[in-house]
N, C-alpha and C positions, 0 to 999 in steps of 0.2 A: 339274388344278387342282390348289395346296398343299390340304395339311390344315386347319382350322380349329386355334391353337396350342391344346396342351391346358394346364390351370390351372398346372402345374409349367413350360410351355414362359413362361408368361407374367409367372410371378413368377421368373424369371430374365430377364428383358427389363426389368422394371421397375427390378429390383436393378443390373440394368448400367448401365440411364439414372442413374438415383441417382448411382453411380458415377461416373460419365463426369461428369456437373454439376457435381459436388463437386470434381472436381478442374481442372472449369474456371473454378468459383470461385475457386480456393487460386491458379490460374495468373493470375487478371486482378487478384487483390490484391495478387501479387506485382508485376504490370508495371505498375499505375497507384500503387504505393507509391512516396514520393518517395524518391529518393536521399538516402542518409545526407549531412550536412553539419557539417562542424567546430563545435564549440559555443563561441559567443563568451564570450571570458572577461569578469569583470564585476568589482566588489570584494568582492564576496558573498562570504566562506570557503566553499570545497568540498573534499569527500573524494572519492576515488575508490578504487573497491574493484572486484576481480573475485571472482567466489568463484561459477563456472561458471555454470550457465542466469541470465540476469539476468535472467527474470520472477521469480525466487525474489528476489534479491538486492534490488530493486526493493522487494516487498514486504514484507521484512523492514523497510524504514526509511520506506515511505509509511505517513503519516499519526502519525508520534510527534511527540510533541511538542517542538517547536524547528527540525525539517527543514522547509525553505521549499519541497524540491521533490527528486524522485529522478529523474534518467532514464537509459535503458538505453541504450548504445552500444558504441563498440569503441576501444580503443588498444591500444597498444605494438606496433602494424605499421610499415611504413615507409607502404605505399602509401595515397593519398589516395581519400577517397571511396569506402569498401568498403562490397562490399553484403553482406547477410546471406548470401547463397551462397554467393561466395566466402570471408567468416570461417568458415563451418561448412565448406569443403573444405580447408580448411586452408591456402589460397592466397597468405594476407597476409601472416600472424603476430599477426594483429593476437585479442586474446583479447575475451569479452563480460565487459563491465564496467558500473558504474553511477556516475555522478557525482550527490554527492550535497549538495546548497547548504542552510546550517545559519545558525543566528541562533546564535553562542557565549554569547551571555548568558544565553541557554534550553538549550543543551545544547553539550556541550564537545567536542571532537576525541576524546577519551578514551573518552568515551559511548559516539561513531560508532565507533572500534574493538571496542568489545565487543558493541556489536549484531552486527558483520559477525561477529566468533568466534564468535556462537552461531548463525552461520546457514550455517554451513559446513564442513565434514570439513576441519581444515587440516594433518592426518597425510597426503593422498590428495594424492602428484603427479601422477598421471594424467588429473587429470579433478575431475569431483565427482560423483558415483552413479551412475547410469546414464548421463551423459553423459560419454562418453571423447574424448580428444583434445586437444593442447596450445589448442584455443581456447577448454575448460573448465579451464584451470588456474588456480589462485587467485594474488593478485598483492595486495598495497596499493601504489598509486601517490603518493608524499607531491611535496608541491608545492617542500617548503623543509626546513632543517636541522632546525626545531624539530616541523616534523610527521615528520619521520624519527627523532628523538630518542624521541618520542612512542610511534611504534610498534613500535620496536624495543623499548623497554620493557616495551610492551603482551605483545606477542608471549612476551618472557622471563618477565614474571609469571606468563602464561597456562600455560607451560613447567613453571612449578615449583610448580604446582598437583598435577600429578602423575595430572592427570584422563583423559589421553590415554597408550597404552601405547607409542605411535610418537612419533620425533620432529616436531615443528611444521616444515613444509615451504612455508611460505607465504612468499615473497621480497617483498623492499621494495624497491621500485623506483622511479626519478624519475620525474614526473610526463611524460608524451606528448601529444601531442594526442588530444581526446576526439571522437569520431564519433557525433554522435546517430543510433541505428538509427533505421528505417523506423517508420512511425507506429502501424503493430498490433504491434509489439511493446513500446508503452509503455502501462502503467497494464495489462499484459495481465490482473494478478489479477482486475482490477475487469470489465473488457469481457467476458473470457471466464471467470467465476470457476467454474463447475462444471469447466471441462476443467482448468484449472489446479490447483482443489484435487485432481483426479484425477490430472493430474503429478505434484502437490507430493509424493502418498502413494506412489503408484505408483513415482515414480526412485528412491524410497528415502531422502529428505533427513527427509523429516517425521518417520520412526520411526526416524531414527537420532538426529535432534535431540533428541526427549522421551527416551530412553534415556539418551543423554548428559549431558543435563540435569536427569534424571529427581530430583536431589536439592536442586536449587533452585527455587522458583518464580520468582526473577527478577522484571523489571520487564515490562509491557508494554510491545512493541519492536513489533508486527504485528498488523494488524488487516484482516480480510479479511470479504467479503460472501458466508455460506452461499446454498446454492442455494434455488431456490425450494419445492422441496419440504422441504426442513429449514427455511426459516423459515415455511411455513404449519404445521407443527408447533410450531415454536420460539415465535411470536407468537400473540398474542390476535386474533380477528376486526378488531376496532379498530385496531391496533397495524400489522396489515396492509395495509389500507384505508389507515392515513396514510400508511405509509412506502411502500409499493410502488403503490401507485394515486393518490397525491397528494390524501388525502382531508383532510377536518378533523372533528376530534371536536367535541362539543357544548362551549360555555363554562359555566364554572362547575360542570359534571361533569366532571371527570376529577383525576387522581391529583395532580398537582402544580400547580396553579395556585395554590394558599397557602399550598404549603410554606414552612418558614420554620426550615428545620433546615441547617446547614454541610454542604457538601460539594459535590460533584462529580455533572454531569450529563451521562451519555455516551448515545452512539448506542445504541439498544434493539437495533440489529440486528448492529452490527459489535464495539461496546463502544468504538471510538473516541474521547477527552477532548471535548467540547464547550463548556459553560458551567462557572463558578463560580458557585456559591450567593452570594458577594459582589455579583455583579454583577446578582444578580438586583432586580425591584421590582413592587412591585403596581400592574398600571396601571389596574384595574378592569375589564380585558376578558373575564376569566372564563380567561384562559390563560397561561401559567405567560410570562415577560416580563423580559427582560435589556436590559442596555445594550451589549453585545458579548461578543460569544466569546473562551473561553479565548486564544487566540491568531487573529490575524487571516487566519491559512492556515487553521483550523482549519474552515472551513465552504464552498462555494461558494454565489457567489448567482447569480441568474438574471433575466433578466425574463421575467415571465408576463403573458399578456396575455388568459388564460382570462378566462371570463364577463364578456367587455367590460368590461374593468378590464387598466390598468397597473399592474401591482405587481412589488417583486423578491422571487422565491423565494429559499429558503435551503435548502440540502441537505447532506448528511454530504459531507466530500472521497473516503473509502476507499470507503464503500457505498453511496453515492450514494443514501441513503434520504433522502426528502422529511421535513424538518421542520418549516417554516414560512415566514413571512415578515419582512421588515424593514422598517420605515417609519419616517420623518424626524421622528417625534413624541414621542421621549422624552426622560429627566431629562437632565443633566450627569451625566459629562463628555463624553460620545460625542454625544447627544442623539438617539439611536435606539432604536428599540424592535425587539428580536427577539421576534417572537411563534409562542412555538414550542408542538408540541401536545406534551402531556404523553406521548400512544399513542409518541413519537417518541423518547421519554427512560428511561433509566435511572439512577436516585438511588444514588452512592453514601455514606453520612455519611462525615463527614474522620476519624472511627475509625478507619475500615475500609478506607481509601485502601491502606494497607500489604499490608494483606491480600491485599485484590483485585487487587495490582500495580502500583498508581497511585503507590506512594511516592513516585518522584522528583517527583513533581506537590505533595508536600504542602507547604503554605503556608509561607513562615520565620517569620511572625508566628503 
């Protein structure tokens, strides 16, 4: 008869089983993933950038005021419907890239270029940081002569600063078909924030960018969600309950319900801008109320059927924080009332916007 397994043997078997299950889950995820499709064009202006790992480039643009969306994908190769596996093995000639749709009245192509430069090592011709190989190379894909002119001028201006000891090697190329990457790659910095943060730091990208741009505070260009462990340290119990557990704070006993100061309200979790003080009004409900967010795409709205009611929940775009609800009983010009928990917000006085990195959002009047 075989002997009973020892504790060491049991530990080994459990570890092996967990590893096998993890491999099966990864395989299933890849097998069930929707194949890449060509991203259809519309009349909305879009910029395409390749900067190594597309998770990181997408994160740099996601949540920036004026950016409608940032989509990870593949471009620069002749093959149709390339898969991540084929691209990663260098079989297709594609680069990992991100297509950024934007509102030119709120953010310029020049500003998008600046965000791109600040998210990469423009002197590396062999990949980016720990990611090596041609599919991790950098490039700016331009759709017309005006974009090419702006991209070339931006590159020349950056080189002239003397910030880098080596030449800038990012090519400026004509746009090619852009293929949307598999769904599990989209918004990876949000859906898998803990792993993303470890990767961002461990690959060397985070330390490098902080060192290169240490002399400039710059503008807020990227917003991320800290891990749950960090949030439990950073947030008060009420802030954690509201933003992470869809809670509601007491009316009239919260920080901003009667705040009349001019400034910007941002997500307490990620810092992404949400509401202007100019759109705040006294609703009599005991919670901060706004007629609209800072931009139509600044928040996400979902149907909420909890507690036997049908309401529209409001959540932040990047950190996915629960903010509150929106109701159709507000004043003009929108007729809406965004009823928001103070615990989900941080208030930045208008005089501090530049210092806090939100200077580009400063009202013109």
